[in-house]
N, C-alpha and C positions, 0 to 999 in steps of 0.2 A: 504494500500500500504506500502510495506516494503522499506523504504528509508535509505541510509547510514546516520548516525548521522550528518555528516558535511553538507549534503544537507538539512536536516531538519532545521539545524541552519541557513543556507542561506535563506531558505523560510521564517522563522520567522523574520529574520533581514529585508528582503525585504518588508514583509507585515507590519512591524512596521516602515518602512522608516528609519531604523537605519544604516546609511552609515558606521559607524565605525565597528559595529558588522558584517556587510556584508563583509567588507574588511578583517576582522580578520579570515574569513573562508578560506583565501588564504595563500599560502606560501609567503615568502618574495619576491621571484623572479617570482611569478605567472604571467600569461598573460590571458587577456580576449579579445576575438575577437567579436565585435558587430557592426552592421551597417557599415561594411567596414573598421573599425578602430581597431587597436590593442592597448590595454592599458597594460603597463608593470609595475609590482611591486605593492605592497600593497598600497602605497601612491597614485599612479596614478589611481588605481582601486577605491579607496575611493573617489577621486575627481570626477571620471566619474560617479559613482553610485549616489553620492550626487547631482550632476547636473541633472541626469535623474530623481531622486526622486522628486526634486523640480519642474521640468518641466512636468513630466508625471503622477506622483502619481500612479505608476503601482503596482498592487498586483498580486501575483502568486497563482494559484490554480493547484496543481499537478493532472495530468490526468493518466499518465502511466509512469512506470520506467522500462527500459530495463537493468537488472543487468549485462548481458553479455557485452553490449556495453557501459554501463554507460551513457545512454541517458535518460533524463527526458523530457517528453512532458508536457507542462503546459499552461493553459489558462491565458492570461495576460490581465488585465482590467485596464484602466486608462484614463487620459485626453488626449488621442492622437487619431487622425483620424483612423477609422476602429476598434476601441475597441469594444468588446474584440477580441483578436487574439490568435491563438495557436502557440507557439514557441517550438523549441527543444533546449535543453541545453546539449551539448556534454562535458562531464567531463573527466579529467585525474586527478588522485590523487597522492599525495606523503605525507608521514608522517601524515596521518589522516587530511590532508588539501587539498584544491583544488590547483593543479599545473597549470591547463589549463582549460579554459571554452570557448567554441565556441557556440554562439547563432545563430540559423538559423530559417528560416520560414518554 
């Protein structure tokens, strides 16, 4: 699967539970929408993913990437009810970083 470099970095950071490296994949004023909440800016994104990493220990296995729409489908496994599940990651990019990420079921 041919993924943009920044998504490959995000996957690596997630699978290593490296919250700082995960947040570094985003622009300074990026936003993440997940589970009905919006997280704004790198610092808030790092805090959100750090909490999620500690709580769920979720890893990502990419399944399919739609280059036209910048949507990654990935199997997510962790310590949460219903694991594993497939989620869609809707990306918008700016300056080789992630500007916006919306995670849907």
